[in-house]
C-alpha positions as MATLAB code, in Angstrom:
seq = 'MRIFTVRGTERLSGDRYNVEQAARIEGALPTVIQRAYETLNGLIRHSTRLHDLFFREMPEYPTFAWQEALVNAVAHRDYRSHGHGVEVWLYEDRMEVRNPGGLLPEVELARLKRRERLHASRNPRITRVLAELALMREQGEGIPRIFEEMERSWLRLPELEVDARSFAVTLRNQPILETPDPDWVRHVQSLPIGQRQRRILVAYPRGSFTNGDYQALNEVDRDAAYRELKEMVDLGLVSAPESRGRGARYKILRLAQKDQPTLTPYQSIAARMDQKGHIQNADYREIFAVERRQARLALGQLVETGILVRSGARRGTRYYPGPGWKVWLRNSSHNKGQK';
ca = [
      18.004   -9.745  -19.753;
      16.519  -13.089  -19.239;
      18.755  -16.302  -18.337;
      17.058  -19.636  -18.986;
      18.553  -23.092  -17.917;
      17.392  -26.441  -19.999;
      17.678  -29.874  -18.675;
      18.974  -31.562  -21.796;
      19.959  -30.445  -25.331;
      16.680  -29.352  -26.554;
      13.495  -27.419  -25.229;
      10.637  -29.682  -24.782;
       6.958  -28.911  -23.912;
       3.677  -30.231  -22.097;
       4.388  -32.682  -19.372;
       8.163  -33.008  -20.640;
       8.823  -29.076  -19.970;
      12.434  -28.807  -19.240;
      13.129  -25.047  -18.977;
      13.473  -22.727  -16.216;
      13.834  -19.180  -15.791;
      17.302  -18.416  -13.843;
      16.855  -14.910  -13.562;
      15.043  -12.005  -15.151;
      17.532   -8.916  -14.708;
      16.482   -5.199  -15.375;
      17.809   -1.692  -14.867;
      20.872    0.359  -15.929;
      22.935   -1.318  -18.456;
      26.163   -1.450  -16.748;
      24.319   -2.945  -13.333;
      22.551   -5.572  -15.927;
      25.997   -6.734  -17.272;
      27.450   -7.075  -13.917;
      24.490   -8.982  -12.620;
      24.534  -11.259  -15.502;
      28.158  -11.879  -14.822;
      27.438  -12.886  -11.381;
      24.508  -14.992  -12.166;
      26.087  -17.023  -14.931;
      29.328  -17.374  -12.939;
      27.144  -19.589  -10.900;
      25.213  -21.548  -13.507;
      28.143  -22.520  -15.728;
      29.510  -25.880  -14.689;
      33.417  -26.696  -14.207;
      34.990  -29.712  -15.022;
      38.755  -31.013  -15.505;
      39.941  -30.282  -18.847;
      43.382  -30.065  -20.647;
      44.451  -26.447  -20.459;
      47.691  -25.052  -21.067;
      49.197  -28.523  -21.431;
      47.721  -29.330  -17.945;
      44.575  -31.114  -16.775;
      42.811  -28.259  -14.555;
      39.416  -27.501  -12.950;
      37.957  -25.005  -15.935;
      34.873  -23.698  -16.642;
      32.748  -25.047  -19.627;
      33.486  -22.047  -21.842;
      36.304  -19.447  -21.680;
      35.218  -16.535  -19.644;
      36.052  -14.084  -22.146;
      34.488  -15.603  -24.563;
      30.749  -15.733  -23.116;
      31.362  -12.516  -21.277;
      32.158  -10.721  -24.650;
      29.030  -12.348  -26.157;
      26.846  -10.967  -23.417;
      28.310   -7.426  -23.872;
      27.830   -7.531  -27.619;
      24.192   -8.433  -27.145;
      23.656   -5.610  -24.577;
      25.486   -3.114  -26.703;
      24.079   -3.954  -30.390;
      20.652   -5.024  -29.958;
      17.640   -3.317  -31.136;
      16.096   -1.605  -28.375;
      13.180   -0.558  -30.783;
      11.888   -3.882  -30.124;
       9.620   -3.607  -27.228;
       8.601   -6.581  -25.295;
      11.952   -8.613  -26.437;
      15.420   -8.376  -24.592;
      18.651  -10.269  -24.505;
      18.174  -13.889  -23.742;
      20.909  -16.553  -22.488;
      20.323  -20.301  -22.811;
      22.112  -22.728  -21.118;
      21.832  -26.221  -22.452;
      23.587  -29.356  -21.208;
      25.985  -29.028  -24.692;
      25.751  -25.215  -25.145;
      25.344  -21.739  -24.192;
      23.044  -19.551  -26.705;
      23.450  -15.535  -26.368;
      20.650  -14.125  -28.587;
      19.411  -10.369  -29.024;
      16.837   -8.715  -30.780;
      17.848   -7.126  -34.234;
      19.985   -8.627  -37.176;
      23.186   -7.213  -38.564;
      23.950   -3.929  -39.699;
      23.891   -3.436  -43.743;
      27.807   -2.997  -43.518;
      28.273   -5.868  -41.431;
      28.251   -9.338  -43.282;
      28.154  -12.696  -41.653;
      30.492  -14.222  -43.799;
      33.076  -11.392  -43.121;
      32.198  -11.880  -39.089;
      33.049  -15.779  -39.640;
      36.491  -14.946  -41.242;
      37.114  -12.934  -38.000;
      37.576   -9.598  -39.758;
      37.289   -6.822  -37.327;
      34.293   -4.672  -38.300;
      33.671   -1.692  -36.449;
      30.182   -0.687  -36.675;
      27.296   -0.028  -33.989;
      23.373    0.317  -34.005;
      23.791    2.145  -30.727;
      27.028    4.274  -30.852;
      26.221    6.286  -27.623;
      25.494    3.025  -25.651;
      29.063    1.419  -26.973;
      31.046    4.488  -26.241;
      29.792    4.592  -22.589;
      30.186    0.976  -22.235;
      33.858    1.359  -23.724;
      34.666    4.245  -21.065;
      33.559    1.934  -18.234;
      36.061   -0.756  -19.630;
      33.036   -3.091  -20.511;
      34.071   -3.293  -24.192;
      36.216   -1.993  -26.829;
      35.200   -0.165  -29.693;
      37.232   -1.837  -32.103;
      35.460   -4.275  -33.709;
      37.641   -7.327  -32.100;
      34.848   -8.654  -30.041;
      33.908  -11.523  -32.429;
      37.371  -12.344  -33.665;
      38.375  -12.687  -29.787;
      35.540  -15.089  -29.379;
      36.889  -17.392  -32.045;
      40.419  -17.046  -30.554;
      39.545  -18.210  -27.213;
      37.410  -20.944  -28.009;
      40.255  -22.072  -30.812;
      43.058  -21.934  -27.862;
      40.737  -24.094  -25.418;
      40.575  -26.808  -27.918;
      36.685  -26.274  -28.220;
      34.321  -26.161  -31.269;
      34.316  -22.938  -32.889;
      31.569  -20.422  -32.101;
      28.291  -20.716  -34.339;
      26.739  -17.396  -35.669;
      23.182  -17.156  -36.591;
      21.343  -14.253  -37.873;
      17.801  -13.326  -39.453;
      15.880  -10.014  -39.998;
      15.083   -9.911  -36.367;
      17.762  -11.229  -34.115;
      21.576  -12.357  -33.698;
      22.810  -15.327  -31.916;
      26.339  -16.602  -30.747;
      26.359  -20.304  -29.549;
      29.235  -21.666  -27.672;
      29.514  -25.575  -27.505;
      31.392  -27.103  -24.535;
      32.557  -30.358  -26.193;
      36.227  -30.307  -26.767;
      37.571  -31.472  -30.246;
      39.598  -34.202  -28.726;
      38.001  -37.385  -27.466;
      40.990  -38.828  -25.491;
      43.358  -35.968  -24.329;
      47.066  -36.924  -24.427;
      48.970  -33.947  -22.615;
      52.427  -35.225  -24.196;
      50.677  -35.093  -27.832;
      49.271  -31.598  -27.371;
      52.398  -30.435  -25.796;
      53.983  -31.925  -28.818;
      51.686  -30.128  -31.602;
      51.976  -26.695  -29.647;
      55.829  -26.866  -30.005;
      55.610  -27.215  -33.784;
      56.059  -24.013  -36.104;
      52.733  -24.169  -37.545;
      49.443  -22.193  -37.133;
      46.672  -23.012  -34.452;
      44.325  -24.366  -37.024;
      46.718  -26.808  -38.090;
      47.311  -27.740  -34.498;
      43.725  -28.321  -34.001;
      43.524  -30.842  -36.809;
      46.637  -32.772  -35.261;
      45.055  -32.629  -32.021;
      41.318  -33.805  -33.066;
      43.182  -36.616  -35.114;
      46.041  -37.918  -33.283;
      45.893  -41.601  -34.587;
      44.223  -41.341  -37.860;
      43.739  -39.831  -40.863;
      41.263  -36.770  -41.974;
      40.004  -35.180  -45.229;
      40.059  -31.701  -46.482;
      36.353  -31.487  -45.509;
      37.298  -32.490  -42.076;
      39.792  -29.383  -41.924;
      37.067  -27.263  -43.235;
      34.414  -28.171  -40.697;
      36.742  -28.306  -37.741;
      38.209  -24.793  -38.615;
      35.371  -23.085  -40.531;
      37.261  -22.354  -43.705;
      36.624  -22.723  -47.204;
      37.997  -25.461  -49.548;
      40.990  -23.235  -50.925;
      42.216  -22.085  -47.406;
      42.223  -25.865  -46.183;
      43.742  -26.806  -49.122;
      46.910  -24.059  -48.583;
      47.110  -25.155  -45.005;
      47.390  -28.634  -45.630;
      49.862  -28.336  -48.267;
      52.245  -26.524  -45.838;
      51.546  -29.633  -43.381;
      52.474  -32.010  -46.506;
      55.491  -29.881  -47.148;
      56.938  -29.931  -43.533;
      56.334  -33.746  -43.452;
      53.693  -33.784  -40.777;
      50.857  -35.561  -42.875;
      51.105  -37.404  -46.080;
      49.739  -36.071  -49.443;
      46.316  -37.893  -50.289;
      47.080  -41.078  -52.488;
      43.771  -40.036  -54.554;
      41.857  -36.997  -55.408;
      38.321  -35.904  -54.666;
      36.365  -35.247  -51.602;
      37.251  -38.621  -49.844;
      41.029  -38.132  -50.317;
      42.584  -38.408  -46.832;
      45.571  -36.909  -45.238;
      47.548  -39.178  -42.659;
      49.748  -38.075  -39.867;
      53.223  -38.977  -40.133;
      56.058  -39.320  -37.729;
      54.852  -36.952  -35.404;
      52.415  -39.562  -34.098;
      55.254  -41.684  -32.685;
      55.569  -41.557  -29.149;
      59.529  -41.513  -29.213;
      59.576  -37.893  -31.122;
      61.569  -35.434  -29.034;
      59.456  -32.577  -27.918;
      61.006  -29.302  -28.953;
      61.904  -26.764  -26.057;
      60.021  -23.529  -26.102;
      63.206  -21.921  -27.307;
      63.684  -24.195  -30.181;
      59.854  -23.733  -30.887;
      60.220  -20.055  -30.834;
      63.286  -20.253  -33.014;
      61.302  -22.638  -35.517;
      58.470  -20.314  -35.400;
      60.587  -17.269  -36.228;
      62.389  -19.214  -39.177;
      59.220  -20.149  -40.631;
      57.115  -16.947  -40.576;
      60.162  -14.156  -40.493;
      58.511  -12.799  -37.280;
      56.548  -13.722  -34.192;
      53.742  -12.465  -32.596;
      52.103  -12.124  -29.015;
      49.883  -15.267  -29.728;
      52.965  -17.380  -30.760;
      54.725  -16.323  -27.630;
      51.912  -17.308  -25.377;
      51.108  -20.512  -27.079;
      54.699  -21.824  -26.676;
      55.460  -20.494  -23.208;
      52.033  -21.033  -21.788;
      51.541  -17.424  -20.493;
      48.802  -15.269  -20.588;
      48.496  -12.140  -22.764;
      49.721   -9.829  -20.524;
      52.639  -11.723  -19.400;
      53.533  -12.218  -23.012;
      53.343   -8.611  -23.979;
      55.756   -7.622  -21.074;
      57.982  -10.284  -21.939;
      58.335   -9.324  -25.687;
      58.631   -5.589  -24.580;
      61.677   -6.654  -22.510;
      63.133   -8.515  -25.451;
      62.759   -5.418  -27.519;
      64.149   -3.028  -25.091;
      67.381   -5.266  -24.640;
      67.866   -5.337  -28.390;
      66.718   -8.857  -28.756;
      63.701   -8.375  -30.876;
      62.353   -5.306  -32.966;
      58.628   -4.494  -32.803;
      56.681   -3.269  -35.840;
      53.327   -2.362  -36.169;
      50.648   -1.762  -33.383;
      47.823   -3.621  -31.401;
      46.766   -7.004  -32.738;
      49.268   -6.109  -35.928;
      52.240   -5.894  -33.798;
      54.981   -8.297  -35.153;
      58.507   -8.749  -33.736;
      61.721   -9.499  -35.840;
      65.031  -10.494  -35.020;
      67.135   -7.992  -33.546;
      70.850   -7.565  -33.155;
      70.810   -9.987  -29.788;
      68.356  -12.403  -31.237;
      70.774  -15.411  -31.708;
      73.122  -14.686  -28.684;
      69.534  -14.601  -26.546;
      68.676  -18.231  -28.116;
      72.069  -19.649  -27.548;
      72.248  -18.249  -23.913;
      68.461  -19.539  -23.291;
      69.462  -23.014  -24.008;
      71.502  -22.945  -20.639;
      68.418  -21.207  -18.692;
      65.428  -23.428  -19.172;
      63.440  -21.485  -16.839;
      63.629  -18.098  -18.575;
      60.448  -16.647  -20.138;
];
């Protein structure tokens, strides 16, 4: 594996050459991965960014996102391509992780972008060993999780590039919001809508946007954008376009007003349950601003006490109202600190 840093946003040559090789790492794969983690941790910059509704010192890229891209590159590269290895390029505005070898025939780029969980491996023995060492999972969830981490961090979604000889994941460090307003973001997070719908409200807090803007921000097709925007119109979050066609604009309605009350976490979780008929781990951690493990433990306790009923497994797990759901919500209004 070779790690490069670039002074600027593009590689230059001649007397303007701006590339430096930060590391060349060889050896057993687990050692390569660990040394790469250590090297990149020292190169990735930190800045004050909005995270979990507070401004905190955060790395440019979510740690899980770049580490998963790195492990995927090591696990799925084409080792028949001698003389070429995994390359990591750190530009001022992005990180690129490239590996030799295109996609397998059963893995389509469009399906990866739709975040489908595709479990296929060019190197099944390598992936098995890396899974046993807890460096990766053999569940096809790596790319979907990278998308999810970038999405929840209010960053641009990852870019996937493939040709016959290589595959690349690009992570960009620019947030989707130019001037973060924690009060506005907190209010948007409390709404009973999906994360893609929240992202458009955060990206355009005071203005209007088109179906094309929604597609570009969330990397969905026109039909998906239309369906999700129609939900927002029905909920009274945005106005229906006054005209038709590509230039038709949706305007953000009453939610942009500063005096709108912010829902409590319990009101938000109740609204989410009413809207979807169930909640998931992602709903809980977004609303209560906790990590995945904390949300899983809290939801498990609610199941044990009969407040929720669990159905499904792993990422498909859903929680439905149990016998004690309404009583729990009523009591929670008197105990705001509970999670």
